[in-house]
N, C-alpha and C positions, 0 to 999 in steps of 0.2 A: 451460498456458502455460510456455514454456521458462524464463522467469526464476524461477518458483517452484521448478521442478526444480533449477535451479542453486542457489537459496537452500538447498534441502534438503541438498545435498552439500557445502556450504562451511561447515564448523564454525567457522572463525575469523571469519566475518562475521555473528556473532550478537550484535549490540550495539544498545543503545537509540539511540545516536547514528546508526547506519546506518539504523535504522527511521525516525527523524525526518527524515533527509536524503531518503529515498525518498518519504516523505509530502510533503515540501516540493517535490520534483520533480513529483509528481502535481499539486499545486496550481499550479505554474508552467505546466504543459502543458494544463490543463483547457480553456482557451478555444480554443486552436488545434488541439489534438490530444486530444479527449476519450477516444477509445479507448485511446490510449497512457496517458493520465492514469489511467484505470481500472486498467490493468495495473500501473502504479507503486504505486497504492494497495493492490492485492492483494499485491504483493511486500512492501510495508511491513508489512502484517498478518502475512504468512508469517514474515518475519524476527522480528517482535515475539513471535510464538508460540514461537519457538525460543530465546529469550534465557534462558540459565540463571538460575534463581531468580526469574523474572518471574511465574510462575503465582500468581494471587491478589493480586499487588501493585496498588495503586491506579493507579500510573502506567501499568502494562501494560494494565489495563482501559481507561483513558483513551485510550491509543494505539490499542487495538483498535476502540473506538467511533469515534474520529476517522478511522481508516483506512476503516472501513465507510461512514461518512458521505461521505467523499471519493470512494470507489468508486461509491456510489450517485449522487452528484451528477454525476460524470463520465459514468456510464452514461446518466443522463437527458439530459445535454447531447449525448451521442453520438446519442441518439434524435432530438433536434432537428435534427441535421445529416444524418440519414438521407434518402436520396432518396425521393421519392414523396409 
């Protein structure tokens, strides 16, 4: 996904606040655009993994779990909208 590659290369955008905003955007889009919502959740997780000093921190683990839950929810919803 293009966004994750961009997240890898932008050192200055490795903050908890950004990860939370991305996760919020995923939640906002899940009903109308579940595929996009899954991508936003993946990006939130990618940013969260790259926050300096986050490894092993409870808030970082919480963020990772919430991002994965949101990604899974969006992916399931996308399946509901699939033709066929």
